[in-house]
N, C-alpha and C positions, 0 to 999 in steps of 0.2 A: 546595441550592446556588443561588447567585444566577443569575438568568437572564442578567444582564449578563456574568458570567464565562463562562457556557456560550457565549454569542454571541461573545465575544472568542476563546475556544478554537476555535470553528468558523472564524473569520476567519484565525487563525494557521495552522490546518491547511490551509485553502484556499490560503494563500500557499505552504505547503510542497508542496502538490500542483503548483502552478505551477513550482516549482523542479524537481520530479521530471520534469515534462513537458519542461522545457528540457533536462534532462540526457539524456532519451531521444532528443531530436532532435539534440543536439550530441555525444553520446557517441561517441568514436572507435572503441571496440571493442564486441563483442557482450557482453562481461562487464560493461562500464559500463552498457550499456542494460538488461541483465538486472537489475542491482542497482537501477537507477533505477525499473524497473517494480515490483520488489518493494517498494521504499520507497513508491512511489505507492499500491500496494495496501494497505500498512499504514496510510497516511494516510487512505485511503478507509474502512477499517474503523474507524479512530478517529473519523472524521466521522460514521459511522453510529451509533457508540456515544454520541457527544455529542448527536446528534439524538434518539436514543432517550431520553436523560435529559431533553432539552429538552421533548419531547412527552409524556413519561411513559408510553412504550409498552414493555411487557415483551416483546412479540412481536419487536421489532427486535433485542433482545439475543440471541434465538435465532439471528437472522441473523448477528450478530457472531461467535458461536461457530462456525457452519458456515463462514462466510467465512474465519475464521482457519485452520481445518483445510484448506480448499481452497488457501489461500495458502501454507501450509507444503508441501503436496504439489506445488504449482506451482513453488515455489522449488527443491525437490529435483530436479524434472524439468528445469528450466532449467540448473541446475548440472551435471547429468549430460550434457546436450546440449552445453554449452560445453566440458566436460572431454573428451567424445568428439571434438569438432571439433579441439581442441588436440592430442590424441593422433594424429589423422589427418594433421595438418600436419607432424609430425616425420618 
């Protein structure tokens, strides 16, 4: 894969991360912030994957797998927390 395409992908994902940070800061509800953090985490995992391709490092791909599993568990935990708070307000 062309190094120029990998660099362009990294720049696009970095801009997406800026959007996620903006949504975390501006999100009016906890659910919006939770979704933005999850999106930001997915973008960071994508950045790590592209960086692994760029550097030719297979060890970083192991990090991507572990981070994906941790991200999934974190998403479930945040969703349960938001659901519990929503039920407590009723």
